[in-house]
Structure formats: structure tokens, C-alpha cells
C-alpha positions as CSV (number, residue, x, y, z in Angstrom):
1,X,70.8,-110.1,-203.6
2,X,72.5,-109.7,-200.2
3,X,70.1,-106.8,-199.3
4,X,67.2,-109.0,-200.3
5,X,68.4,-111.9,-198.1
6,X,68.9,-109.5,-195.2
7,X,65.4,-108.1,-195.6
8,X,63.9,-111.7,-195.6
9,X,66.0,-112.6,-192.5
10,X,64.8,-109.4,-190.7
11,X,61.1,-110.1,-191.6
12,X,61.5,-113.7,-190.5
13,X,62.9,-112.7,-187.2
14,X,60.1,-110.2,-186.5
15,X,57.5,-112.8,-187.4
16,X,59.2,-115.4,-185.1
17,X,59.2,-112.9,-182.3
18,X,55.5,-112.1,-182.9
19,X,56.3,-108.5,-183.6
20,X,55.3,-108.7,-187.2
21,X,52.2,-110.6,-188.3
22,X,51.4,-111.9,-191.7
23,X,48.7,-109.2,-192.0
24,X,51.4,-106.6,-191.3
25,X,53.5,-108.1,-194.0
26,X,50.7,-108.2,-196.5
27,X,49.9,-104.5,-195.8
28,X,53.5,-103.5,-196.1
29,X,53.9,-105.4,-199.4
30,X,50.7,-103.8,-200.8
31,X,51.7,-100.3,-199.7
32,X,55.1,-100.8,-201.2
33,X,53.7,-102.1,-204.5
34,X,51.2,-99.2,-204.7
35,X,53.9,-96.7,-204.2
36,X,56.1,-98.3,-206.9
37,X,53.1,-98.4,-209.3
38,X,52.4,-94.7,-208.7
39,X,56.0,-93.8,-209.1
40,X,56.3,-95.7,-212.4
41,X,53.0,-94.2,-213.6
42,X,54.1,-90.7,-212.8
43,X,57.4,-91.2,-214.6
44,X,55.6,-92.4,-217.7
45,X,53.5,-89.2,-217.7
46,X,50.3,-91.1,-218.5
47,X,46.8,-89.5,-218.9
48,X,43.4,-90.8,-218.0
49,X,41.1,-92.3,-220.7
50,X,38.8,-89.3,-220.3
51,X,41.7,-86.8,-221.0
52,X,42.8,-88.9,-223.9
53,X,39.3,-88.9,-225.5
54,X,39.0,-85.1,-225.0
55,X,42.3,-84.5,-226.7
56,X,41.4,-86.9,-229.5
57,X,38.2,-84.9,-230.2
58,X,40.1,-81.6,-230.2
59,X,42.7,-83.0,-232.7
60,X,40.0,-84.4,-235.0
61,X,38.2,-81.0,-235.0
62,X,41.5,-79.2,-235.7
63,X,42.2,-81.6,-238.6
64,X,38.8,-80.9,-240.1
65,X,39.4,-77.1,-239.7
66,X,42.8,-77.4,-241.4
67,X,41.4,-79.3,-244.3
68,X,38.6,-76.8,-244.7
69,X,41.1,-73.9,-244.6
70,X,43.3,-75.6,-247.2
71,X,40.3,-76.2,-249.4
72,X,39.4,-72.5,-249.3
73,X,43.0,-71.5,-250.1
74,X,43.0,-73.8,-253.1
75,X,39.6,-72.4,-254.3
76,X,40.9,-68.8,-254.0
77,X,44.1,-69.7,-256.1
78,X,42.0,-71.3,-258.8
79,X,39.7,-68.3,-259.1
80,X,42.6,-66.0,-259.9
């Protein structure tokens, strides 16, 4: 909390001195938030919707192939 208060005091002083405008503050906050969001996203190891859909189709195809192979195996056993 103390670090937060110190940051606010520093920003307030810079604004009062005219060295730091509200536009600068807005840009700084936006940049900071974007960096945080990217950092969190990378840690979560997320994938795009497109990647997800491609993987989903691959899995569905593999499931169908597996069912088909199992069915062949059952038919071979029943013929013996």
C-alpha cells in the first residue's frame, strides 16, 4: 500500500509541475495494462480460436478412426 501511495504522490507531483500530462498518464496506464494482460495470457498458455477449432477437428477425426479400427477388430474376432 505504501508503494501505491508513493506512486500516486510522484504522479501528482509530476502533473503539478507540468512534466506529466493526463495524456501521458493515460498512455502509461494503457501500456502497463496491455503488458500485464499479455503476461497473464502467456502464463495461461492460451490458444487462438482458430487453433482450437483445428485441434478439435483433428481429435474428432481420430476418434472416428479409433471407433472404425475397434469395429474391425471386433469383426475379426467374431469371424474366428
